[in-house]
C-alpha positions in Angstrom: 41.3 -52.9 -33.9 43.9 -52.7 -31.2 41.9 -50.1 -29.4 38.8 -52.3 -29.6 40.6 -55.4 -28.3 42.1 -53.3 -25.4 38.6 -52.1 -24.6 37.2 -55.6 -24.6 40.1 -56.8 -22.3 39.2 -54.0 -19.9 35.6 -55.1 -19.8 36.6 -58.7 -19.1 38.8 -57.6 -16.2 36.0 -55.4 -14.8 33.6 -58.4 -14.9 36.0 -60.9 -13.3 36.8 -58.5 -10.5 33.2 -58.2 -9.5 32.2 -61.4 -7.6 28.5 -60.5 -7.6 28.6 -60.3 -11.4 30.2 -63.7 -11.6 27.7 -65.2 -9.2 24.8 -63.9 -11.4 26.5 -65.1 -14.6 27.4 -68.6 -13.5 25.6 -69.4 -10.2 22.1 -68.3 -11.1 21.8 -70.4 -14.3 22.6 -73.6 -12.5 20.3 -72.8 -9.6 17.4 -71.9 -11.8 17.8 -75.1 -14.0 17.5 -77.2 -10.8 14.7 -75.1 -9.3 12.5 -74.8 -12.4 12.9 -78.5 -13.2 10.2 -80.1 -11.2 6.9 -78.2 -10.9 5.5 -76.6 -14.0 1.9 -77.0 -15.1 -0.3 -75.5 -17.8 -3.5 -75.9 -19.8 -4.4 -75.0 -23.4 -7.4 -74.2 -25.6 -7.8 -73.8 -29.4 -5.2 -76.4 -30.4 -4.6 -77.3 -34.0 -5.5 -80.9 -35.0 -4.3 -82.8 -38.0 -6.9 -85.3 -39.2 -6.0 -88.5 -41.2 -9.5 -89.8 -42.2 -9.1 -93.2 -43.9 -12.9 -93.8 -43.9 -14.3 -90.6 -45.3 -17.9 -91.6 -44.5 -20.7 -89.8 -42.8 -19.8 -90.8 -39.3 -16.2 -89.8 -39.6 -17.3 -86.4 -41.0 -19.6 -86.0 -38.0 -16.7 -86.7 -35.6 -14.5 -84.2 -37.3 -17.2 -81.6 -37.0 -17.6 -82.4 -33.3 -13.9 -81.8 -32.8 -13.8 -78.6 -34.8 -16.8 -77.3 -32.9 -15.2 -77.7 -29.5 -13.4 -74.8 -27.8 -10.3 -77.0 -27.4 -9.6 -77.9 -31.0 -9.7 -76.7 -34.6 -8.9 -78.7 -37.6 -5.6 -77.3 -38.9 -4.9 -79.9 -41.6 -6.5 -82.9 -43.3 -3.7 -85.4 -43.9 -3.3 -88.3 -46.3 -0.7 -90.2 -44.3 0.7 -90.5 -40.7 3.9 -88.7 -41.9 1.8 -85.6 -42.5 0.8 -85.5 -38.9 4.3 -85.7 -37.6 5.4 -83.0 -40.1 2.5 -80.8 -38.8 4.0 -81.2 -35.3 7.5 -80.2 -36.4 6.1 -77.1 -38.1 4.2 -76.2 -34.9 0.9 -76.0 -36.7 -0.8 -78.9 -34.9 -0.6 -80.3 -31.4 -2.8 -83.4 -31.9 -3.3 -85.9 -34.7 -6.5 -88.0 -35.1 -6.3 -91.2 -37.2 -9.8 -92.5 -38.2 -9.6 -96.1 -39.5 -11.2 -97.6 -42.6 -14.9 -98.4 -42.5 -15.3 -96.3 -39.3 -19.0 -95.6 -39.9 -19.9 -99.2 -40.7 -17.9 -100.7 -37.8 -19.4 -98.1 -35.5 -23.0 -98.9 -36.3 -22.4 -102.7 -36.3 -20.6 -102.7 -32.9 -17.2 -103.8 -34.3 -15.3 -101.4 -32.0 -13.3 -99.3 -34.4 -10.0 -98.0 -33.0 -9.3 -94.2 -33.3 -5.7 -93.3 -32.7 -4.9 -90.0 -30.9 -1.4 -88.9 -31.6 0.0 -86.0 -29.5 3.1 -83.8 -29.7 4.7 -84.6 -26.4 7.5 -82.1 -26.6 5.4 -80.3 -24.1 4.2 -83.3 -21.9 1.7 -81.4 -19.8 -0.1 -80.0 -22.8 0.1 -83.4 -24.5 -1.6 -85.1 -21.6 -4.3 -82.5 -21.3 -5.1 -82.4 -25.1 -5.2 -86.2 -25.2 -7.7 -86.4 -22.4 -9.8 -83.7 -24.1 -9.7 -85.5 -27.5 -10.6 -88.8 -25.8 -13.5 -87.2 -23.9 -14.9 -85.5 -27.1 -14.7 -88.8 -29.1 -16.4 -90.8 -26.3 -19.1 -88.1 -25.9 -19.7 -88.1 -29.6 -20.1 -91.9 -29.5 -22.6 -91.7 -26.7 -24.6 -89.1 -28.6 -24.7 -91.4 -31.7 -26.0 -94.2 -29.5 -29.3 -92.4 -29.2 -29.6 -92.3 -33.0 -28.8 -95.9 -34.1 -30.4 -99.1 -32.9 -27.3 -100.7 -31.5 -25.2 -98.7 -29.1 -21.9 -98.0 -30.8 -18.5 -98.8 -29.2 -15.2 -97.2 -30.0 -11.7 -97.5 -28.7 -9.6 -94.3 -28.5 -5.9 -95.3 -28.4 -3.5 -92.4 -27.4 0.1 -92.3 -28.6 2.8 -89.7 -27.7 5.6 -88.8 -30.1 8.8 -86.8 -29.5 8.4 -87.4 -25.7 6.6 -90.7 -25.1 7.6 -90.8 -21.4 6.1 -87.3 -20.9 9.1 -85.9 -19.1 8.6 -82.3 -17.9 12.2 -81.5 -18.6 11.4 -81.4 -22.3 9.2 -78.3 -21.5 11.2 -76.4 -19.0 14.8 -76.6 -20.4 14.0 -74.5 -23.6 12.1 -72.0 -21.5 14.8 -71.7 -18.8 17.4 -71.3 -21.5 15.6 -68.3 -23.0 14.9 -66.9 -19.5 18.5 -67.2 -18.3 20.1 -65.9 -21.5 17.8 -62.9 -21.4 18.5 -62.3 -17.7 22.2 -62.5 -18.1 22.5 -60.7 -21.4 19.9 -58.0 -21.3 19.9 -57.1 -17.6 23.6 -57.1 -17.2 24.3 -55.1 -20.3 21.4 -52.7 -19.6 23.5 -51.5 -16.6 26.8 -51.0 -18.5 26.4 -47.6 -20.2 24.1 -46.4 -17.4 26.9 -47.2 -14.9 29.4 -45.2 -17.0 27.0 -42.2 -16.9 26.6 -42.4 -13.2 30.3 -42.8 -12.5 31.1 -39.9 -14.9 33.4 -42.0 -17.1 31.1 -41.9 -20.1 32.6 -38.5 -21.1 36.0 -40.1 -21.2 34.8 -42.8 -23.6 33.1 -40.3 -25.8 36.2 -38.0 -26.2 38.4 -41.0 -26.7 39.3 -42.2 -30.3 36.7 -44.9 -29.9 33.7 -44.6 -32.2 30.1 -45.4 -31.1 30.2 -48.9 -32.5 33.5 -49.6 -30.7 31.9 -48.7 -27.4 28.8 -50.7 -28.1 30.6 -53.9 -29.3 33.2 -53.5 -26.6 30.5 -53.5 -24.0 28.7 -56.4 -25.7 31.5 -58.8 -26.6 32.3 -60.1 -23.0 28.7 -60.6 -22.1 28.0 -62.3 -25.5 30.8 -64.8 -24.9 29.8 -65.4 -21.3 26.1 -65.8 -22.0 27.0 -68.3 -24.7 28.9 -70.3 -22.1 25.8 -70.2 -20.0 23.8 -71.6 -22.9 26.2 -74.5 -23.2 26.0 -75.1 -19.4 22.2 -75.2 -19.5 22.2 -77.6 -22.5 24.7 -79.9 -20.9 22.7 -79.9 -17.7 19.6 -80.8 -19.6 21.2 -83.6 -21.5 23.3 -85.1 -18.7 21.1 -84.5 -15.7 17.6 -84.7 -17.1 18.2 -86.9 -20.2 17.1 -84.2 -22.7 17.5 -85.4 -26.3 19.5 -83.7 -29.0 17.9 -84.8 -32.2 18.8 -81.8 -34.4 21.9 -80.1 -35.7 24.4 -79.1 -33.0 26.0 -76.3 -35.1 22.6 -74.8 -35.7 21.8 -75.1 -32.0 25.0 -73.2 -31.1 24.4 -70.6 -33.8 20.8 -70.1 -32.5 22.1 -69.6 -28.9 24.7 -67.1 -30.2 21.9 -65.2 -32.1 19.5 -65.1 -29.2 22.3 -63.9 -26.9 23.1 -61.1 -29.3 19.4 -60.3 -29.5 19.2 -59.9 -25.7 22.4 -57.9 -25.7 21.1 -55.5 -28.3 17.9 -55.0 -26.2 20.0 -54.5 -23.1 22.4 -52.0 -24.7 19.4 -50.1 -26.2 17.9 -49.8 -22.7 21.2 -48.8 -21.2 21.8 -46.1 -23.9 18.4 -44.5 -23.1 18.6 -44.8 -19.3 20.2 -42.1 -17.2 20.8 -44.3 -14.1 21.3 -47.9 -13.2 18.1 -48.0 -11.3 16.1 -46.8 -14.3 17.8 -49.4 -16.5 17.1 -52.2 -14.1 13.4 -51.2 -13.8 12.9 -51.0 -17.5 14.6 -54.3 -18.0 12.4 -56.0 -15.3 9.2 -54.5 -16.6 9.9 -54.5 -20.3 11.9 -57.7 -20.8 11.7 -60.2 -17.9 8.0 -60.1 -17.1 6.9 -60.4 -20.8 9.3 -63.2 -21.2 7.8 -65.2 -18.4 4.2 -64.4 -19.3 4.1 -64.1 -23.1 6.8 -66.4 -24.4 4.9 -69.7 -24.0 7.5 -70.8 -21.3 4.9 -71.3 -18.6 1.5 -70.1 -20.0 0.4 -71.5 -23.4 0.1 -68.7 -25.9 -2.9 -70.4 -27.6 -4.9 -69.9 -24.5 -4.4 -66.2 -24.3 -6.7 -63.4 -25.7 -6.0 -62.3 -29.2 -4.4 -59.1 -28.1 -1.8 -60.9 -26.0 -1.2 -63.4 -28.8 -0.4 -60.6 -31.1 1.9 -58.9 -28.6 3.7 -62.3 -28.0 5.0 -62.1 -31.5 7.5 -59.3 -30.6 8.9 -61.3 -27.6 12.3 -62.7 -28.7 12.1 -65.6 -26.2 9.0 -67.0 -27.9 10.9 -67.6 -31.1 14.0 -68.9 -29.3 11.9 -71.5 -27.4 10.4 -72.6 -30.7 13.9 -73.0 -32.1 15.2 -75.0 -29.2 12.2 -77.3 -29.0 12.4 -77.8 -32.8 16.2 -78.6 -32.7 16.6 -80.7 -29.5 13.2 -82.5 -29.3 11.8 -82.7 -32.8 15.0 -82.7 -34.9 13.8 -79.9 -37.2 16.1 -78.3 -39.6 16.6 -74.9 -41.2 13.8 -75.5 -43.7 11.3 -75.4 -40.8 13.1 -73.1 -38.4 14.0 -70.3 -40.8 11.0 -68.1 -39.8 11.9 -67.8 -36.0 15.6 -67.5 -36.8 14.8 -64.7 -39.3 12.6 -62.8 -36.8 15.4 -63.0 -34.1 17.9 -61.7 -36.6 15.6 -58.8 -37.6 15.0 -57.8 -33.9 18.8 -58.0 -33.3 19.6 -55.7 -36.2 16.8 -53.3 -35.4 17.8 -52.7 -31.7 21.5 -52.9 -32.5 21.3 -50.0 -34.9 19.1 -48.1 -32.5 21.6 -48.6 -29.7 24.5 -47.4 -31.8 22.6 -44.3 -32.8 21.7 -43.5 -29.2 25.4 -43.4 -28.1 25.8 -39.7 -29.0 29.1 -37.9 -29.4 28.3 -35.8 -26.3 26.2 -36.5 -23.3 24.3 -33.2 -23.5 23.0 -33.8 -27.0 
């Protein structure tokens, strides 16, 4: 243990002596939070809808079929209460809820102006606005089509309502994504250079012939970056809460544990890349192409996954940042607990274990093996 602690202390000293490393660790997160905070936009197709049909008549069934037939929506769940809609939002199964009132068909045909409520998950405000407008347009289009069938032109009021983010603040969308992006940038990219740097400088042989075992070297390299990336996560969360009024509706200990887990996931990926690469340039290239670009494109940070081809949707399931963003949104915005977030947390833990074991096995007793 003393050897391990001494090795960790050496790594900390190496980091703090390098001003460029410190700038990347602490300057870049703050700059990116401020830069990414004001101009993100996206669209979405094939969104899940939770239907609460209190009428259950012919006209309400036609309206449901119209929604389900569109390319924008599919009926994910038929609810028996408004609480069911909110629960569907927390579970990430639905993005929009439609509440059809009692006697919808009768009121529609007699011109009584029935009110259909459109409830949207505004944890992603851009998507909520787009989906609300889509749902409103489909409902009004359906009413116009029915006007050619009945004697009296029907009239309906579509009343939108946003939950989790009623003010439609864009910060609710970008803070979780930036957290995942920054932690991956700091943890994976920085650690992907560590072992590769030792190989280039010729000091890896000294480590391999020392009393340190493979897991000592791996964890000694990882520990400083793990703690520093966790500090970055706290900085980003505090900036989101204090500067941009980001809510914190869930468990703080679970949030901190999730940040630690994702940092460790990114570190495991970085160390695995570093153990495979023979040079820092190779490690940097693999990190950029294999981690950062998929994180930006396939994590749901900027581009909605539901709008992607099926192949990319399948590939997105192996992107760690996708699951971390779901966890952060669930904890901070929706107030979800472990009963809902166990799946993404378990997936991150599995990815961490898989690449951690692979990295330890790749640190061989001799460089020429």
